[in-house]
C-alpha positions in Angstrom: 0.0 0.0 0.0 1.4 3.4 -1.0 0.4 5.6 1.9 1.6 9.2 2.3 1.7 10.6 5.9 0.7 14.2 6.5 2.6 16.0 9.3 2.2 19.4 11.0 5.0 21.9 11.4 6.3 20.2 14.5 6.6 16.8 12.8 3.5 15.2 14.4 1.5 12.9 12.0 -1.9 14.4 11.5 -3.3 12.4 8.7 -2.8 9.8 6.0 -3.4 10.0 2.3 -4.5 6.8 0.6 -4.5 6.7 -3.2 -8.0 6.4 -4.6 -7.4 3.0 -6.3 -6.2 1.5 -3.0 -9.1 3.2 -1.2 -11.6 1.6 -3.7 -9.9 -1.8 -3.1 -10.3 -1.4 0.6 -14.0 -0.5 0.2 -14.6 -3.5 -1.8 -12.9 -5.9 0.6 -14.3 -4.3 3.8 -18.0 -3.4 3.4 -19.0 -0.3 5.3 -15.4 1.0 5.8 -16.5 4.3 4.2 -19.3 5.0 6.6 -18.5 8.2 8.5 -19.6 7.2 11.9 -21.3 4.3 13.4 -23.8 4.9 16.2 -23.2 2.6 19.2 -26.5 0.9 20.2 -27.9 1.9 23.5 -27.8 -1.6 24.8 -24.0 -1.8 24.1 -23.6 1.4 26.2 -25.7 -0.1 29.0 -23.6 -3.2 29.1 -20.4 -1.1 29.4 -22.0 1.0 32.2 -23.0 -2.1 34.2 -19.5 -3.5 33.8 -17.9 -0.2 34.9 -20.1 -0.2 38.0 -19.1 -3.8 38.8 -15.5 -2.9 38.4 -15.9 0.2 40.6 -17.6 -1.8 43.3 -15.0 -4.7 43.1 -11.7 -3.4 41.6 -9.7 -6.1 43.4 -11.4 -8.7 41.3 -10.3 -7.3 38.0 -7.4 -9.0 36.1 -4.8 -7.2 34.1 -4.5 -8.3 30.4 -1.5 -10.6 31.0 -3.1 -12.3 34.0 -6.3 -12.8 32.0 -4.4 -14.4 29.1 -2.5 -16.7 31.6 -5.9 -17.9 33.0 -7.2 -18.5 29.5 -4.1 -20.5 28.4 -4.3 -22.6 31.5 -7.9 -23.5 30.8 -7.1 -24.7 27.2 
C-alpha cells in the first residue's frame, strides 16, 4: 500500500493520504469502511455502564491483560 503521511509543522503525524485506487480496493474488501460514523447501540452502552459499575464496586477482582491471558491459556 502506497500511503503518504501528513505531518504538521512540529513533525506530528496528523493524517494519512490513501491513493484512490487503493481506497476503492479497501472499500470492496471491507464493506462499510467508508461509513462516516457508526452509532453505538444503546444496549451496548448499557452493558459497558454495568461492567464499569461492577469494576468500581470490586476493583480487586479485575485482572490485568497478561493475567487474564494466563488464565485462558491454563484453561485450554
